MARTOR-893390 format. One line per field, with one value per residue (C-alpha): residue number from 1; z, y, x. Coordinates in nm, 3 decimals. Layout:
% MARTOR-893390
pos <- (NUM, ...)
pz <- (Z, ...)
py <- (Y, ...)
px <- (X, ...)
***
This chain:
% MARTOR-893390
pos <- (1, 2, 3, 4, 5, 6, 7, 8, 9, 10, 11, 12, 13, 14, 15, 16, 17, 18, 19, 20, 21, 22, 23, 24, 25, 26, 27, 28, 29, 30, 31, 32, 33, 34, 35, 36, 37, 38, 39, 40, 41, 42, 43, 44, 45, 46, 47, 48, 49, 50, 51, 52, 53, 54, 55, 56, 57, 58, 59, 60, 61, 62, 63, 64, 65, 66, 67, 68, 69, 70, 71, 72, 73, 74, 75, 76, 77, 78, 79, 80, 81, 82, 83, 84, 85, 86, 87, 88, 89, 90, 91, 92, 93, 94, 95, 96, 97, 98, 99, 100, 101, 102, 103, 104, 105, 106, 107, 108, 109, 110, 111, 112, 113, 114, 115, 116, 117, 118, 119, 120, 121, 122, 123, 124, 125, 126, 127, 128, 129, 130, 131, 132, 133, 134, 135, 136, 137, 138, 139, 140, 141, 142, 143, 144, 145, 146, 147, 148, 149, 150, 151, 152, 153, 154, 155, 156, 157, 158, 159, 160, 161, 162, 163, 164, 165, 166, 167, 168, 169, 170, 171, 172, 173, 174, 175, 176, 177, 178, 179, 180, 181, 182, 183, 184, 185, 186, 187, 188, 189, 190, 191, 192, 193, 194, 195, 196, 197, 198, 199, 200, 201, 202, 203, 204, 205, 206, 207, 208, 209, 210, 211, 212, 213, 214, 215, 216, 217, 218, 219, 220, 221, 222, 223, 224, 225, 226, 227, 228, 229, 230, 231, 232, 233, 234, 235, 236, 237, 238, 239, 240, 241, 242, 243, 244, 245, 246, 247, 248, 249, 250, 251, 252, 253, 254, 255, 256, 257, 258, 259, 260, 261, 262, 263, 264, 265, 266, 267, 268, 269, 270, 271, 272, 273, 274, 275, 276, 277, 278, 279, 280, 281, 282, 283, 284, 285, 286, 287, 288, 289, 290, 291, 292, 293, 294, 295, 296, 297, 298, 299, 300, 301, 302, 303, 304, 305, 306, 307, 308, 309, 310, 311, 312, 313, 314, 315, 316, 317, 318, 319, 320, 321, 322, 323, 324, 325, 326, 327, 328, 329, 330, 331, 332, 333, 334, 335, 336, 337, 338, 339, 340, 341, 342, 343, 344, 345, 346, 347, 348, 349, 350, 351, 352, 353, 354, 355, 356, 357, 358, 359, 360, 361, 362, 363, 364, 365, 366, 367, 368, 369, 370, 371, 372, 373, 374, 375, 376, 377, 378, 379, 380, 381, 382, 383, 384, 385, 386, 387, 388, 389, 390, 391, 392, 393, 394, 395, 396, 397, 398, 399, 400, 401, 402, 403, 404, 405, 406, 407, 408, 409, 410, 411, 412, 413, 414, 415, 416, 417, 418, 419, 420, 421, 422, 423, 424, 425, 426, 427, 428, 429, 430, 431, 432, 433, 434, 435, 436, 437, 438, 439, 440, 441, 442, 443, 444, 445, 446, 447, 448, 449, 450, 451, 452, 453, 454, 455, 456, 457, 458, 459, 460, 461, 462, 463, 464, 465, 466, 467, 468, 469, 470, 471, 472, 473, 474, 475, 476, 477, 478, 479, 480, 481, 482, 483, 484, 485, 486, 487, 488, 489, 490, 491, 492, 493, 494, 495, 496, 497, 498, 499, 500, 501, 502, 503, 504, 505, 506, 507, 508, 509, 510, 511, 512, 513, 514, 515, 516, 517, 518, 519, 520, 521, 522, 523, 524, 525, 526, 527, 528, 529, 530, 531, 532, 533, 534, 535, 536, 537, 538, 539, 540, 541, 542, 543, 544, 545, 546, 547, 548, 549, 550, 551, 552, 553, 554, 555, 556, 557, 558, 559, 560, 561, 562, 563, 564, 565, 566, 567, 568, 569, 570, 571, 572, 573, 574, 575, 576, 577, 578, 579, 580, 581, 582, 583, 584, 585, 586, 587, 588, 589, 590, 591, 592, 593, 594, 595, 596, 597, 598, 599)
pz <- (-0.806, -1.116, -1.371, -1.321, -1.113, -1.272, -1.151, -1.018, -1.042, -0.755, -0.675, -0.600, -0.475, -0.472, -0.241, -0.415, -0.390, -0.028, -0.096, -0.056, -0.360, -0.440, -0.207, -0.413, -0.413, -0.218, -0.482, -0.169, -0.280, -0.249, 0.026, -0.208, -0.315, -0.417, -0.229, -0.428, -0.139, -0.162, -0.105, -0.186, -0.474, -0.453, -0.129, -0.187, 0.063, 0.097, 0.384, 0.127, 0.436, 0.736, 0.891, 0.953, 0.601, 0.641, 0.995, 0.717, 0.462, 0.653, 0.812, 0.430, 0.321, 0.648, 0.607, 0.245, 0.418, 0.631, 0.329, 0.074, -0.008, 0.306, 0.527, 0.805, 0.624, 0.330, 0.314, 0.145, 0.454, 0.695, 0.443, 0.484, 0.846, 0.926, 0.663, 0.844, 1.221, 1.149, 1.092, 1.468, 1.577, 1.357, 1.517, 1.869, 1.743, 1.649, 1.950, 2.223, 2.029, 2.117, 1.813, 1.629, 1.276, 1.164, 1.340, 1.512, 1.742, 1.889, 2.244, 2.462, 2.629, 2.246, 2.282, 2.591, 2.534, 2.241, 2.454, 2.724, 2.445, 2.294, 2.615, 2.714, 2.315, 2.400, 2.303, 2.527, 2.629, 2.355, 2.055, 2.235, 2.182, 1.799, 1.693, 1.923, 1.828, 1.481, 1.567, 1.732, 1.439, 1.198, 1.461, 1.469, 1.118, 1.073, 1.381, 1.133, 0.869, 0.965, 1.332, 1.335, 1.256, 1.617, 1.969, 2.256, 2.475, 2.154, 2.085, 2.403, 2.451, 2.153, 2.293, 2.474, 2.259, 2.558, 2.963, 3.117, 3.118, 2.817, 2.887, 2.661, 2.429, 2.480, 2.343, 2.008, 2.086, 1.936, 1.828, 2.035, 1.931, 1.872, 1.586, 1.486, 1.360, 1.211, 0.994, 0.878, 0.825, 0.595, 0.377, 0.324, 0.181, -0.030, -0.135, -0.269, -0.393, -0.650, -0.720, -0.811, -1.005, -1.248, -1.294, -1.483, -1.839, -1.960, -2.200, -2.020, -2.249, -2.436, -2.592, -2.960, -2.998, -2.727, -2.717, -3.012, -2.845, -2.580, -2.630, -2.882, -2.492, -2.313, -2.672, -2.637, -2.266, -2.346, -2.575, -2.392, -2.055, -1.943, -2.134, -2.075, -2.137, -2.423, -2.671, -2.925, -2.844, -2.557, -2.621, -2.876, -2.627, -2.367, -2.611, -2.715, -2.297, -2.275, -2.597, -2.455, -2.111, -1.910, -1.645, -1.771, -1.397, -1.310, -1.705, -1.662, -1.360, -1.380, -1.789, -1.620, -1.284, -1.490, -1.577, -1.284, -0.947, -0.847, -0.551, -0.360, -0.374, -0.243, 0.126, 0.178, -0.001, 0.223, 0.589, 0.527, 0.438, 0.738, 0.932, 0.808, 0.792, 1.039, 0.858, 0.946, 0.698, 0.530, 0.450, 0.278, 0.067, -0.070, -0.162, -0.511, -0.712, -0.713, -0.302, -0.275, -0.251, -0.132, -0.129, 0.060, 0.254, 0.204, 0.353, 0.137, 0.215, 0.168, 0.112, 0.186, 0.271, 0.633, 0.580, 0.914, 1.063, 0.936, 0.857, 0.833, 0.584, 0.344, 0.548, 0.569, 0.708, 0.652, 0.627, 0.515, 0.129, -0.036, -0.029, -0.129, 0.236, 0.302, 0.327, 0.047, -0.188, -0.133, -0.283, -0.539, -0.679, -0.598, -0.868, -1.114, -1.066, -1.154, -1.397, -1.703, -1.522, -1.538, -1.872, -1.913, -1.608, -1.549, -1.203, -0.966, -0.697, -0.634, -0.582, -0.949, -0.966, -1.157, -0.997, -1.158, -1.510, -1.468, -1.340, -0.988, -0.839, -0.497, -0.173, -0.003, 0.268, 0.198, 0.514, 0.300, 0.140, 0.464, 0.677, 0.402, 0.428, 0.755, 0.714, 0.441, 0.622, 0.994, 1.151, 1.531, 1.818, 2.137, 2.267, 1.972, 1.803, 1.445, 1.407, 1.314, 1.155, 1.215, 0.939, 1.184, 1.497, 1.275, 1.332, 1.742, 1.656, 1.448, 1.736, 2.013, 1.867, 1.830, 2.185, 2.278, 1.999, 2.186, 2.539, 2.602, 2.533, 2.477, 2.229, 2.043, 2.030, 1.948, 1.555, 1.402, 1.736, 2.074, 2.331, 2.516, 2.227, 2.173, 2.546, 2.562, 2.204, 2.129, 2.446, 2.710, 2.550, 2.664, 2.500, 2.633, 3.024, 3.122, 3.006, 3.225, 3.557, 3.505, 3.495, 3.807, 3.987, 3.856, 4.015, 4.357, 4.377, 4.311, 4.494, 4.839, 4.783, 4.762, 5.037, 5.362, 5.087, 5.274, 4.983, 4.858, 4.683, 4.517, 4.538, 4.258, 4.369, 4.725, 4.536, 4.361, 4.679, 4.900, 4.629, 4.584, 4.835, 4.733, 4.458, 4.586, 4.561, 4.794, 5.098, 5.346, 5.512, 5.822, 5.721, 5.749, 5.395, 5.566, 5.824, 5.623, 5.521, 5.879, 6.026, 6.356, 6.280, 6.152, 6.278, 6.296, 5.904, 5.745, 5.750, 5.938, 5.794, 6.056, 6.449, 6.610, 6.321, 6.228, 6.047, 6.348, 6.629, 6.753, 6.692, 6.839, 6.992, 6.928, 6.665, 6.893, 6.587, 6.642, 6.413, 6.131, 6.117, 5.908, 5.584, 5.608, 5.681, 5.424, 5.695, 5.607, 5.307, 5.260, 5.125, 5.102, 5.420, 5.569, 5.341, 5.648, 5.853, 5.636, 5.526, 5.898, 5.952, 5.636, 5.769, 6.121, 5.956, 5.761, 6.067, 6.210, 5.950, 6.098, 6.444, 6.403, 6.249, 5.868, 5.978, 6.296, 6.066, 5.806, 6.013, 6.190, 5.902, 5.638, 5.472, 5.629, 5.419, 5.102, 5.077, 5.188, 4.897, 4.641, 4.614, 4.866, 4.697, 4.314, 4.343, 4.441, 4.200, 4.291, 4.309, 4.586, 4.766, 4.733, 4.876, 5.228, 5.242, 5.238, 5.524, 5.737, 5.735, 5.823, 6.016, 6.387, 6.543, 6.560, 6.385, 6.645, 6.650, 6.950, 7.190, 6.986, 6.680, 6.842, 6.985)
py <- (-3.296, -3.489, -3.253, -2.961, -2.943, -2.990, -3.022, -3.330, -3.478, -3.579, -3.410, -3.653, -3.574, -3.731, -3.800, -3.502, -3.244, -3.231, -3.167, -2.781, -2.645, -2.515, -2.168, -1.827, -1.712, -1.418, -1.139, -0.922, -0.841, -0.479, -0.236, -0.017, -0.174, -0.131, -0.329, -0.398, -0.352, -0.525, -0.170, 0.198, 0.132, 0.045, 0.177, 0.240, 0.142, 0.239, 0.124, 0.176, 0.402, 0.152, -0.027, -0.331, -0.446, -0.822, -0.716, -0.475, -0.746, -0.991, -0.667, -0.590, -0.996, -0.988, -0.676, -0.784, -1.131, -0.910, -0.738, -1.011, -1.115, -1.276, -1.082, -0.870, -0.551, -0.498, -0.145, 0.118, 0.340, 0.063, -0.058, 0.326, 0.345, 0.062, 0.192, 0.483, 0.276, 0.004, 0.281, 0.385, 0.076, 0.052, 0.425, 0.218, 0.031, 0.286, 0.498, 0.186, 0.073, -0.313, -0.564, -0.685, -0.734, -0.966, -1.154, -1.437, -1.124, -0.966, -1.053, -0.993, -0.723, -0.565, -0.523, -0.387, -0.161, -0.015, 0.075, 0.214, 0.469, 0.530, 0.687, 0.874, 1.063, 1.186, 0.904, 0.873, 0.560, 0.569, 0.638, 0.471, 0.129, 0.198, 0.204, -0.090, -0.313, -0.265, -0.370, -0.680, -0.767, -0.771, -0.943, -1.219, -1.287, -1.318, -1.582, -1.773, -1.758, -1.870, -2.075, -2.150, -1.762, -1.630, -1.698, -1.820, -1.530, -1.314, -1.583, -1.587, -1.175, -1.185, -1.332, -1.051, -0.659, -0.435, -0.577, -0.270, -0.176, -0.067, 0.266, 0.339, 0.598, 0.940, 0.849, 1.041, 1.338, 1.414, 1.813, 2.006, 2.056, 2.405, 2.300, 2.069, 2.312, 2.527, 2.233, 2.131, 2.469, 2.551, 2.238, 2.221, 2.595, 2.498, 2.180, 2.395, 2.633, 2.410, 2.245, 2.555, 2.625, 2.318, 2.304, 2.676, 2.734, 2.713, 2.951, 3.268, 3.530, 3.756, 3.939, 3.851, 3.805, 3.616, 3.382, 3.128, 3.148, 3.059, 2.790, 2.676, 2.643, 2.447, 2.166, 2.155, 2.039, 1.809, 1.649, 1.618, 1.664, 1.957, 2.272, 2.423, 2.754, 2.697, 2.561, 2.756, 2.797, 2.939, 3.162, 3.292, 3.350, 3.489, 3.752, 3.814, 3.901, 4.143, 4.300, 4.364, 4.474, 4.178, 4.025, 3.716, 3.592, 3.212, 3.167, 2.844, 2.708, 2.920, 2.690, 2.385, 2.425, 2.423, 2.080, 1.904, 1.935, 2.080, 1.931, 2.262, 2.111, 1.789, 1.886, 2.037, 1.659, 1.447, 1.685, 1.629, 1.272, 1.217, 1.406, 1.201, 0.882, 0.842, 0.633, 0.651, 0.899, 0.636, 0.475, 0.751, 0.813, 0.451, 0.421, 0.306, 0.379, 0.065, 0.152, 0.204, -0.094, -0.243, 0.102, 0.016, 0.272, 0.609, 0.393, 0.295, 0.035, 0.201, -0.103, 0.000, -0.155, -0.123, -0.228, -0.183, -0.459, -0.811, -1.120, -0.880, -0.599, -0.578, -0.378, -0.223, 0.095, 0.163, 0.526, 0.782, 0.776, 1.070, 1.452, 1.579, 1.642, 1.297, 1.057, 0.825, 1.163, 1.334, 1.041, 1.029, 1.351, 1.316, 1.014, 1.209, 1.529, 1.353, 1.143, 1.347, 1.341, 0.968, 0.935, 1.064, 0.927, 0.586, 0.461, 0.317, 0.595, 0.818, 1.123, 1.168, 1.531, 1.793, 1.914, 2.051, 2.057, 1.661, 1.445, 1.280, 0.969, 0.913, 1.162, 1.092, 1.395, 1.736, 1.887, 2.216, 2.184, 2.114, 2.430, 2.703, 2.557, 2.616, 2.978, 3.074, 3.010, 3.149, 2.862, 2.829, 2.615, 2.642, 2.888, 3.110, 3.001, 2.926, 2.527, 2.291, 2.011, 1.674, 1.456, 1.180, 1.317, 1.358, 1.015, 1.058, 1.392, 1.199, 0.945, 1.232, 1.401, 1.040, 0.993, 1.278, 1.255, 0.897, 1.066, 0.809, 0.460, 0.192, 0.023, 0.296, 0.398, 0.116, 0.097, -0.097, -0.215, -0.413, -0.217, -0.269, -0.101, 0.206, 0.270, 0.261, 0.399, 0.627, 0.720, 0.755, 1.069, 1.395, 1.603, 1.400, 1.383, 1.714, 1.531, 1.215, 1.445, 1.689, 1.296, 1.166, 1.510, 1.535, 1.169, 1.198, 1.558, 1.345, 1.042, 1.313, 1.499, 1.170, 1.036, 1.046, 1.382, 1.452, 1.436, 1.711, 1.790, 2.085, 2.215, 2.045, 1.720, 1.763, 1.755, 1.355, 1.310, 1.368, 1.232, 0.874, 0.854, 0.496, 0.645, 0.852, 0.712, 0.707, 0.695, 0.515, 0.196, 0.177, 0.571, 0.624, 0.801, 0.994, 1.109, 1.440, 1.567, 1.652, 1.939, 1.872, 1.597, 1.853, 1.878, 2.236, 2.224, 1.951, 1.719, 1.377, 1.057, 0.885, 1.071, 0.720, 0.466, 0.710, 0.609, 0.776, 0.647, 0.285, 0.176, 0.323, 0.599, 0.981, 1.098, 1.169, 1.426, 1.784, 1.986, 2.092, 1.690, 1.650, 1.785, 1.481, 1.226, 1.043, 1.021, 1.390, 1.565, 1.917, 2.137, 2.438, 2.499, 2.425, 2.705, 2.968, 2.802, 2.639, 3.067, 3.150, 2.892, 3.015, 3.344, 3.205, 3.008, 3.293, 3.559, 3.268, 3.289, 3.681, 3.565, 3.167, 3.100, 2.981, 2.603, 2.581, 2.726, 2.507, 2.207, 2.336, 2.446, 2.366, 2.074, 2.226, 2.508, 2.359, 2.113, 2.452, 2.639, 2.359, 2.155, 2.249, 2.574, 2.544, 2.297, 2.563, 2.831, 3.141, 3.234, 3.017, 3.119, 3.408, 3.358, 3.220, 3.493, 3.735, 3.457, 3.445, 3.832, 3.874, 3.560, 3.678, 3.417, 3.306, 2.981, 2.748, 2.713, 2.537, 2.836, 2.890, 2.952, 3.243, 3.414)
px <- (0.530, 0.377, 0.305, 0.077, -0.233, -0.563, -0.917, -1.067, -0.717, -0.460, -0.142, 0.187, 0.449, 0.791, 1.070, 1.293, 1.052, 1.109, 1.537, 1.632, 1.716, 2.040, 2.082, 2.141, 2.541, 2.550, 2.603, 2.742, 3.116, 3.157, 2.978, 2.784, 2.490, 2.124, 1.880, 1.512, 1.246, 0.934, 0.765, 0.847, 1.111, 1.550, 1.751, 2.076, 2.317, 2.695, 2.902, 3.253, 3.341, 3.327, 3.624, 3.740, 3.579, 3.565, 3.251, 3.119, 3.094, 2.911, 2.663, 2.588, 2.514, 2.286, 2.104, 2.032, 1.889, 1.646, 1.529, 1.495, 1.094, 0.970, 1.214, 1.102, 1.267, 1.001, 1.010, 1.241, 1.227, 1.287, 1.619, 1.704, 1.672, 1.893, 2.147, 2.186, 2.168, 2.458, 2.779, 2.698, 2.778, 3.139, 3.217, 3.220, 3.408, 3.668, 3.664, 3.697, 4.007, 3.876, 4.062, 3.751, 3.844, 3.547, 3.228, 3.373, 3.611, 3.270, 3.164, 2.869, 3.035, 3.083, 2.692, 2.698, 2.962, 2.768, 2.465, 2.636, 2.826, 2.503, 2.363, 2.712, 2.646, 2.332, 2.085, 1.730, 1.628, 1.389, 1.605, 1.881, 1.678, 1.550, 1.986, 2.068, 1.744, 1.890, 2.207, 2.128, 1.916, 2.174, 2.407, 2.169, 2.153, 2.478, 2.463, 2.206, 2.392, 2.763, 2.654, 3.037, 3.147, 3.002, 3.141, 2.901, 2.932, 2.794, 2.536, 2.382, 2.421, 2.198, 1.875, 1.779, 1.817, 1.852, 1.951, 1.782, 1.429, 1.202, 1.124, 0.804, 0.804, 0.556, 0.248, 0.183, -0.081, -0.356, -0.457, -0.668, -1.064, -0.951, -0.651, -0.814, -1.145, -0.886, -0.749, -1.046, -1.229, -0.885, -0.912, -1.233, -1.225, -0.907, -1.069, -1.365, -1.182, -1.008, -1.286, -1.451, -1.117, -1.104, -1.508, -1.512, -1.486, -1.120, -1.109, -1.275, -1.133, -1.321, -1.065, -1.101, -0.720, -0.644, -0.937, -0.830, -0.497, -0.582, -0.817, -0.511, -0.338, -0.607, -0.607, -0.199, -0.296, -0.573, -0.347, -0.003, -0.091, 0.118, 0.202, 0.561, 0.719, 0.902, 0.594, 0.514, 0.166, 0.225, 0.510, 0.245, -0.023, 0.204, 0.343, 0.002, -0.093, 0.176, 0.109, -0.260, -0.117, -0.199, 0.006, 0.158, 0.285, 0.234, 0.072, 0.132, 0.048, -0.285, -0.309, -0.238, -0.424, -0.736, -0.702, -0.466, -0.402, -0.087, 0.170, -0.023, -0.364, -0.305, -0.225, -0.600, -0.709, -0.457, -0.544, -0.935, -0.923, -0.685, -0.907, -1.234, -1.078, -0.876, -0.670, -0.279, -0.158, 0.123, -0.212, -0.415, -0.078, -0.084, -0.467, -0.558, -0.816, -1.010, -1.040, -1.383, -1.586, -1.905, -2.128, -2.428, -2.673, -2.477, -2.135, -1.879, -1.547, -1.226, -0.957, -0.619, -0.305, -0.135, 0.238, 0.313, 0.034, 0.264, -0.015, -0.267, -0.182, -0.510, -0.758, -1.134, -1.307, -1.658, -1.719, -2.032, -2.075, -2.267, -2.167, -1.829, -1.717, -1.766, -1.512, -1.676, -1.736, -1.368, -1.189, -1.452, -1.373, -1.045, -1.046, -1.203, -1.026, -0.691, -0.864, -0.699, -0.355, -0.399, -0.471, -0.107, 0.062, -0.095, -0.113, -0.299, -0.279, -0.480, -0.280, -0.134, -0.032, 0.179, 0.530, 0.820, 0.691, 0.590, 0.362, 0.413, 0.227, 0.234, 0.311, 0.666, 0.723, 0.538, 0.729, 0.770, 0.447, 0.268, 0.482, 0.342, 0.002, -0.026, 0.153, -0.094, -0.410, -0.266, -0.341, -0.211, -0.129, -0.300, -0.057, -0.129, 0.230, 0.233, 0.192, 0.395, 0.208, 0.300, 0.071, 0.107, -0.081, -0.395, -0.570, -0.512, -0.689, -0.975, -0.974, -0.961, -1.262, -1.494, -1.381, -1.554, -1.827, -1.924, -1.887, -1.599, -1.835, -1.591, -1.808, -1.829, -1.560, -1.336, -1.386, -1.072, -0.956, -0.974, -1.113, -0.797, -0.556, -0.824, -0.836, -0.415, -0.283, -0.632, -0.788, -0.519, -0.364, -0.260, -0.534, -0.799, -0.676, -0.798, -1.115, -1.085, -0.922, -1.254, -1.456, -1.293, -1.351, -1.739, -1.795, -1.584, -1.810, -2.145, -2.038, -1.975, -2.278, -2.514, -2.379, -2.593, -2.738, -3.108, -3.422, -3.505, -3.805, -3.970, -4.284, -4.369, -4.253, -4.442, -4.738, -4.652, -4.543, -4.876, -5.122, -4.878, -4.618, -4.493, -4.419, -4.096, -3.784, -3.415, -3.647, -3.475, -3.515, -3.742, -3.913, -4.279, -4.292, -4.623, -4.433, -4.235, -4.654, -4.684, -4.549, -4.586, -4.290, -4.055, -3.670, -3.531, -3.404, -3.576, -3.883, -3.758, -3.883, -3.779, -3.676, -3.681, -3.509, -3.195, -2.874, -2.702, -2.799, -2.969, -3.346, -3.607, -3.426, -3.397, -3.133, -2.831, -2.653, -2.685, -2.945, -2.721, -2.655, -2.959, -2.816, -2.583, -2.862, -3.061, -3.312, -3.416, -3.687, -3.623, -3.921, -3.979, -4.191, -3.813, -3.649, -3.694, -3.527, -3.221, -3.168, -3.176, -2.929, -2.700, -2.691, -2.587, -2.309, -2.190, -2.194, -2.009, -1.720, -1.611, -1.597, -1.400, -1.032, -1.071, -0.962, -1.227, -1.488, -1.429, -1.431, -1.733, -1.955, -1.803, -2.000, -2.333, -2.245, -2.132, -2.439, -2.637, -2.513, -2.456, -2.713, -3.022, -3.095, -2.975, -3.285, -3.528, -3.626, -3.558, -3.917, -3.957, -3.642, -3.745, -4.095, -3.895, -3.717, -4.023, -4.142, -3.899, -3.864, -4.217, -4.272, -4.370, -4.369, -3.981, -3.810, -3.707, -3.336, -3.141, -2.977, -2.595, -2.806, -2.988, -2.657)
***
């Protein structure tokens, strides 16, 4: 390229600019080395115990190339996962007893045999695939680095990871609303307690002797960041408190806790932030001090970095902002509480706290702290057992709660994902399966109830019909809207809107079905004046339950009984039904029923 690019000047390239530069000499000459990952720091890899040595050296060089800048292994944790998985392949070669000295001796059957060996040793299909795919990836890199150094048979085998069908892992489940409520309440209580502790007066002593000593200790913390047990100021305060009969248990933590967050304080902040935002837990751990951007209208954007989203790592999420317990307010308060620690331990991470007598930035694997926090609050699972909290399930929990709030409306639920991904990964989880099953059951019940169902009119709706018949919906075609209002056209259990235009017979012919068939007819209109007849028929079929076998009764009267009990009677008020019972008891003229119902 001709010189340094300048504004207003075209850039010209020369022929030698297109030639590849000299390749770096591979520094891997031993089997114990360090890989500087793009994210997470350095990872120590130790392959000194692997044999054969030439094959181990080839694996080491390939692993370093995969973790180079721009390679697929950009995270320290991923590099360590490869370093743990690759020795399994050498264990297989040692047990199989094959004569393999270097990459050129490997064949396709070695990869297939390794897959079978993993299965024999108890690996599940999901775990087996995660190990196998790492070995295949390294062998592919070896084939790229040394095209002539691998056999054609192995090269053909490396075109695919496994010849067997891929078995999807069981999706990570969400916690139930019961567990989520416990986690949110405990986290909110701890966050409020931490804020009260750090905002109260730092020198609370009333004793004239202890007050200046405690003030000196807080001044030392302001100056140096932390006070230690071997500091002279701390020793003087410790001795003075002992002479006054004061307890010195946890004195250092108490003094430092007035200024900085502790490692125990970080857990409720992390749990609450994950539950309120739905961010991936690794993204919550990696938030920076400038993550809040573009505040507008009570909302703010959280800028975060998602390392596994290759090609679109930088993402934004708009959340509520304002009060303390909103996501925006929580992050602002966290930045405020860690400002003092950040002066003594500069870091762009929002998580700066004291741990083991020193400041720490960032959160790695707080398994012990999380377990201690859940035990301290007595958080239990749905079966009443102590909960083993997995932070990775908090995102699914947030999504499940949002799904319940939006009532499954996919356009509102799919935030940050396509509807297909949101439905597959966050809506189709075991925690929401009972809701989906209940919804399907209700839909089927509604479909059965509405199929050929009669039109039920309460007294108020009947008055509307009499005034404006055209306003009533669900009247079948061919029906006379005025017919249900005339008592002379009534059939046994209902008013009929089309006795000669029914759905069960030919047009112009009388309805041929039994009298209780009106309960399954769309021409039927059931009003309050038909309730005495319906109650009489209900008493008759319940009496027949005692005389008929259960299966026979269910076949003959089951649908009619369910229609009366579950659909017709609940449509009327208790007063209307009671009046119908009184009318049934006092009416001197018997209700006309067919002979079999009068037996």
